C-alpha positions as CSV (number, residue, x, y, z in Angstrom):
1,M,16.1,100.5,8.1
2,P,19.8,99.5,7.9
3,R,20.7,95.9,8.3
4,T,22.2,94.8,11.6
5,A,25.7,93.4,11.9
6,D,24.3,89.9,12.3
7,A,22.2,90.4,9.2
8,N,25.2,91.6,7.2
9,S,27.3,88.6,8.4
10,A,24.5,86.2,7.4
11,L,24.3,87.8,4.0
12,R,28.0,87.6,3.5
13,E,28.0,83.9,4.5
14,K,25.2,83.2,2.2
15,T,26.9,84.9,-0.8
16,R,30.2,83.1,0.0
17,E,28.4,79.8,0.0
18,R,26.8,80.6,-3.3
19,V,30.2,81.2,-4.8
20,L,31.6,77.9,-3.4
21,Q,28.6,75.9,-4.8
22,A,29.0,77.6,-8.2
23,A,32.7,76.8,-8.2
24,V,32.1,73.1,-7.5
25,R,29.6,73.0,-10.5
26,L,31.8,74.9,-12.9
27,F,35.2,73.4,-11.9
28,S,33.8,69.9,-12.1
29,R,32.3,70.5,-15.5
30,H,34.9,72.7,-17.2
31,G,38.0,72.3,-15.1
32,F,39.7,74.9,-12.9
33,D,41.6,76.5,-15.7
34,G,38.6,76.3,-18.0
35,T,36.5,78.4,-15.6
36,S,37.0,82.2,-15.6
37,V,36.3,84.5,-12.7
38,R,33.6,86.2,-14.7
39,A,31.9,82.9,-15.4
40,L,32.1,82.0,-11.7
41,A,30.5,85.2,-10.6
42,Q,27.8,84.8,-13.2
43,E,27.0,81.3,-12.0
44,A,26.8,82.6,-8.4
45,G,24.5,85.4,-9.5
46,I,26.8,88.2,-8.3
47,A,29.1,90.8,-9.8
48,V,32.8,90.1,-10.3
49,G,33.7,92.9,-7.8
50,Q,31.4,91.3,-5.3
51,L,33.2,87.9,-5.7
52,Y,36.5,89.6,-5.1
53,A,35.1,91.0,-1.9
54,H,34.8,87.5,-0.6
55,F,37.8,85.8,-2.3
56,E,41.0,87.4,-3.4
57,S,41.3,85.0,-6.4
58,K,39.9,82.0,-8.1
59,E,42.7,80.0,-6.5
60,A,41.4,81.1,-3.0
61,V,38.0,79.7,-3.9
62,L,39.5,76.3,-4.7
63,V,41.7,76.3,-1.6
64,T,38.6,77.0,0.6
65,L,36.8,74.0,-1.1
66,M,39.8,71.7,-0.4
67,Q,40.0,72.8,3.2
68,S,36.3,72.1,3.7
69,S,36.8,68.7,2.2
70,L,39.7,67.9,4.6
71,G,37.3,68.8,7.4
72,D,34.8,66.4,6.1
73,V,37.4,63.6,6.0
74,S,38.5,64.4,9.5
75,R,34.9,64.1,10.8
76,T,34.5,60.9,9.0
77,L,37.5,59.4,10.8
78,D,36.2,60.8,14.1
79,D,32.9,59.0,13.6
80,A,34.6,55.8,12.6
81,D,36.9,56.0,15.7
82,Q,34.0,55.4,18.0
83,E,33.9,51.8,16.8
84,P,35.9,49.4,19.0
85,T,36.7,46.9,16.2
86,A,38.6,47.2,13.0
87,R,35.6,45.9,11.0
88,G,33.3,48.4,12.6
89,F,35.9,51.2,12.0
90,V,36.1,50.3,8.3
91,T,32.4,49.9,7.9
92,V,31.6,53.3,9.4
93,M,34.4,54.9,7.4
94,L,33.1,53.5,4.1
95,E,29.5,54.4,4.9
96,S,30.5,57.9,5.9
97,A,32.4,58.3,2.6
98,V,29.4,57.2,0.7
99,T,27.3,59.8,2.5
100,L,29.8,62.5,1.6
101,V,29.7,61.5,-2.0
102,D,25.9,61.6,-2.1
103,A,26.0,65.1,-0.6
104,H,28.8,66.5,-2.7
105,R,29.1,64.3,-5.8
106,D,30.3,67.2,-8.1
107,F,33.0,68.1,-5.6
108,W,34.3,64.5,-5.5
109,R,34.4,64.5,-9.3
110,L,36.4,67.7,-9.1
111,G,38.8,66.3,-6.5
112,Y,39.5,63.2,-8.6
113,G,40.1,65.4,-11.6
114,L,42.6,67.6,-9.7
115,R,44.8,64.6,-9.0
116,H,45.7,64.6,-12.7
117,Q,46.4,68.4,-12.7
118,P,49.5,68.7,-10.5
119,E,50.3,72.1,-12.0
120,V,47.0,73.4,-10.5
121,L,47.8,71.9,-7.1
122,A,51.3,73.4,-7.2
123,R,49.8,76.9,-7.9
124,L,47.6,76.4,-4.8
125,G,50.6,75.4,-2.7
126,L,48.9,72.1,-1.9
127,S,50.9,68.9,-1.7
128,L,48.6,65.9,-2.4
129,G,51.3,63.6,-1.1
130,H,51.5,65.4,2.2
131,L,47.7,65.4,2.6
132,M,47.5,61.7,1.8
133,E,50.3,60.9,4.3
134,Q,48.4,62.6,7.1
135,T,45.4,60.4,6.4
136,H,47.7,57.3,6.1
137,Q,49.1,58.0,9.6
138,R,45.8,58.5,11.2
139,L,44.5,55.2,9.7
140,E,47.6,53.4,10.8
141,Q,47.1,54.7,14.4
142,A,43.4,53.6,14.3
143,L,44.3,50.1,13.1
144,R,47.1,49.6,15.6
145,R,44.8,50.5,18.5
146,R,42.5,47.8,17.2
147,G,45.2,45.1,17.2
148,V,45.6,44.9,13.4
149,R,48.9,43.3,12.4
150,E,51.2,45.3,10.1
151,P,49.1,48.5,10.6
152,R,51.2,50.6,8.3
153,T,50.7,48.2,5.3
154,E,47.0,47.7,6.3
155,A,46.5,51.5,6.5
156,L,47.8,51.9,2.9
157,L,45.5,49.1,1.8
158,L,42.5,50.6,3.6
159,F,43.1,54.0,2.0
160,A,43.3,52.4,-1.4
161,T,40.1,50.4,-0.7
162,V,38.1,53.4,0.4
163,D,39.4,55.6,-2.4
164,G,38.7,53.0,-5.0
165,I,35.2,52.3,-3.8
166,A,34.4,56.0,-3.7
167,Q,35.7,56.5,-7.2
168,Q,33.6,53.7,-8.5
169,Y,30.5,55.0,-6.7
170,V,31.0,58.4,-8.2
171,Q,31.4,57.0,-11.7
172,H,28.5,54.6,-11.5
173,E,25.8,56.8,-10.2
174,G,22.6,54.9,-9.4
175,D,23.7,51.4,-10.4
176,Y,26.5,50.5,-8.0
177,P,25.8,47.9,-5.3
178,I,27.4,49.9,-2.6
179,A,25.9,48.1,0.4
180,S,27.2,44.7,-0.6
181,V,30.6,46.2,-1.6
182,I,31.0,47.8,1.8
183,R,30.1,44.5,3.6
184,A,32.6,42.6,1.4
185,A,35.4,45.2,1.9
186,A,34.9,45.4,5.7
187,S,34.8,41.6,6.1
188,R,38.5,41.1,5.9
189,W,39.2,43.1,9.0
190,P,38.7,41.6,12.5
191,A,35.2,41.8,14.0
192,T,36.3,41.5,17.6
193,P,38.1,44.0,19.8
194,P,41.8,43.4,20.5
195,S,42.4,41.2,23.6
196,R,44.0,42.9,26.6
197,K,46.9,41.2,28.1
198,R,46.7,40.6,31.8
199,K,49.4,42.2,33.9
200,T,51.9,39.8,35.6
201,G,50.6,38.7,39.0
202,T,46.9,39.4,38.2
203,P,44.7,36.4,38.9
């Protein structure tokens, strides 16, 4: 009995996900340039031709991974934005980042490695500076809404804090005191919502 359209779609998605997971493993171990399309297909358990039916190139695989990561970062910021205070925002943001690392540790290793391979990013048409600036702007807006002084400078500091803690957590698997580090990092931001100024003439 032939497969239905829904079954074919599910199978395609499953195969596509296998390729992405294989790419994370191989790219993080051997580097992007050190991984061949043949090795990628073999790791995913499919033929090379089947891989090309899902991705036009090895570069397209990596771009898909990076786009998925940006979606994860955006959802992390969305979760943190539910907190009314700057301290709550930072705490949730750090906790969400740790959750992402736990779920995708190999990908985070890959991402940090790519920062030192600008030629790879250039081939992909990705500007790391542009992507970071987008995150900086969103952090600045969040901190300004929570009454933080000098929100631009504080946003840059917050980004560096989250990035640094995440890198340390990736490198020191299993023996990093992440809970106490998060508490210490978040403690420098205000724990109360910004006060609302009364309008003139309001009793």
